[in-house]
C-alpha positions as CSV (number, residue, x, y, z in Angstrom):
1,M,-4.7,12.9,-17.2
2,R,-7.5,14.5,-15.8
3,V,-10.5,12.8,-13.6
4,L,-13.4,14.9,-14.3
5,D,-17.4,14.6,-13.4
6,Q,-18.2,11.8,-15.6
7,S,-15.2,10.9,-17.4
8,F,-11.6,10.3,-16.9
9,D,-8.5,9.7,-19.3
10,I,-6.3,6.3,-19.1
11,F,-2.6,5.9,-20.4
12,V,-2.0,2.2,-22.0
13,L,1.4,2.1,-21.6
14,R,1.7,-1.1,-24.0
15,F,0.6,1.5,-26.8
16,G,1.3,4.9,-25.4
17,V,-1.9,6.1,-26.2
18,R,-4.2,8.4,-24.0
19,K,-7.8,7.8,-24.0
20,R,-10.7,9.5,-22.3
21,V,-13.3,6.7,-20.7
22,Y,-16.6,8.4,-20.4
23,C,-19.0,6.7,-17.9
24,D,-22.1,6.6,-19.7
25,K,-20.7,3.7,-22.0
26,L,-20.2,1.9,-18.9
27,P,-22.7,-0.3,-17.1
28,L,-22.6,1.6,-14.0
29,K,-25.6,2.3,-11.1
30,E,-23.8,6.0,-10.6
31,T,-21.0,7.8,-10.4
32,I,-19.9,10.4,-7.6
33,F,-17.5,13.0,-8.2
34,R,-15.4,14.6,-5.0
35,L,-12.7,16.6,-4.4
36,E,-10.5,15.6,-1.9
37,G,-8.2,18.2,-1.1
38,N,-6.8,19.3,-4.8
39,E,-7.2,16.0,-6.2
40,P,-10.5,15.0,-8.1
41,I,-11.7,11.3,-7.1
42,L,-14.4,9.8,-9.2
43,Y,-16.2,6.7,-7.7
44,L,-17.9,4.2,-10.1
45,V,-20.1,2.5,-8.5
46,W,-21.2,-1.0,-10.4
47,A,-23.9,-2.6,-10.2
48,E,-24.8,-6.1,-9.1
49,E,-23.8,-8.5,-12.1
50,N,-23.7,-12.5,-12.4
51,G,-23.6,-12.8,-9.0
52,E,-20.8,-10.6,-8.0
53,P,-22.1,-7.7,-5.2
54,E,-22.4,-4.2,-6.2
55,M,-19.0,-2.8,-5.9
56,R,-17.7,0.7,-5.8
57,Q,-14.4,1.7,-7.7
58,K,-12.2,4.5,-6.5
59,I,-10.5,6.4,-9.6
60,S,-8.2,8.9,-9.3
61,I,-4.9,10.4,-11.5
62,F,-3.1,7.1,-12.3
63,S,-5.3,4.6,-10.8
64,P,-4.7,1.3,-12.3
65,V,-7.5,-0.1,-14.5
66,D,-8.2,-3.0,-16.9
67,A,-8.7,-1.0,-20.0
68,V,-10.3,-2.7,-23.3
69,L,-10.0,-0.4,-26.7
70,A,-12.5,-1.0,-29.4
71,V,-12.6,0.3,-32.8
72,G,-14.6,3.4,-33.4
73,D,-17.4,4.2,-35.5
74,L,-14.8,6.1,-37.9
75,P,-11.5,4.9,-39.6
76,L,-8.7,4.9,-37.1
77,M,-10.8,6.0,-34.2
78,W,-10.6,4.1,-31.2
79,T,-13.0,3.7,-28.1
80,A,-11.9,3.1,-24.6
81,V,-13.9,1.5,-21.8
82,I,-12.8,-0.2,-18.4
83,K,-13.8,-3.5,-17.3
84,R,-15.8,-4.0,-14.2
85,P,-13.2,-5.1,-11.4
86,Q,-13.5,-8.3,-10.1
87,F,-14.2,-9.0,-6.6
88,S,-12.0,-11.7,-4.5
89,V,-11.3,-12.7,-1.1
90,G,-9.0,-10.4,0.5
91,M,-10.1,-7.4,-1.0
92,E,-12.2,-5.9,1.7
93,D,-9.4,-3.5,2.5
94,C,-8.8,-2.4,-0.9
95,L,-8.4,1.5,-2.1
96,Q,-9.1,0.7,-5.5
97,C,-12.0,-1.4,-5.2
98,N,-14.5,-1.7,-1.9
99,P,-17.9,-3.6,-1.9
100,V,-20.3,-1.0,-1.2
101,Q,-21.7,-1.0,2.6
102,P,-24.3,1.4,3.7
103,I,-24.0,2.4,6.7
104,E,-26.2,1.1,9.6
105,G,-29.6,3.1,9.7
106,T,-29.0,4.9,6.4
107,S,-29.5,4.2,2.7
108,L,-26.7,4.5,-0.1
109,E,-28.9,7.8,-1.6
110,D,-28.5,9.1,2.3
111,Q,-24.9,8.5,2.1
112,T,-24.6,10.1,-1.5
113,A,-26.4,13.2,-0.8
114,S,-24.0,13.0,2.3
115,L,-21.1,13.4,-0.1
116,N,-22.3,15.6,-2.5
117,L,-23.5,18.2,0.7
118,E,-19.8,18.1,2.1
119,D,-18.4,18.5,-1.5
120,N,-20.5,22.0,-1.5
121,N,-19.1,23.4,1.8
């Protein structure tokens, strides 16, 4: 099981299958990859959609996600994507899914640049 800068692995317990999810196949605004200690973390920033606020989802090894397996282009091939997390009341402190809240006086882009600078140190 791996978390990379533009993809991550999921394990579908029901079928006993490990699949890789590629971020470029998801409707994301951006991705942010960080190493926190020795643990790779991928933040998925989901754009505002159908009245749902912009969301940030933290992906680490064995993070629970809602996955969809679909038939691929070739016979016996499957592709995996994850569903956008659903925002609900009381979810504000959930580690897996937090609304993106810019720090007062800074933009999301400035915060992203700050995260990238921290990664390089």
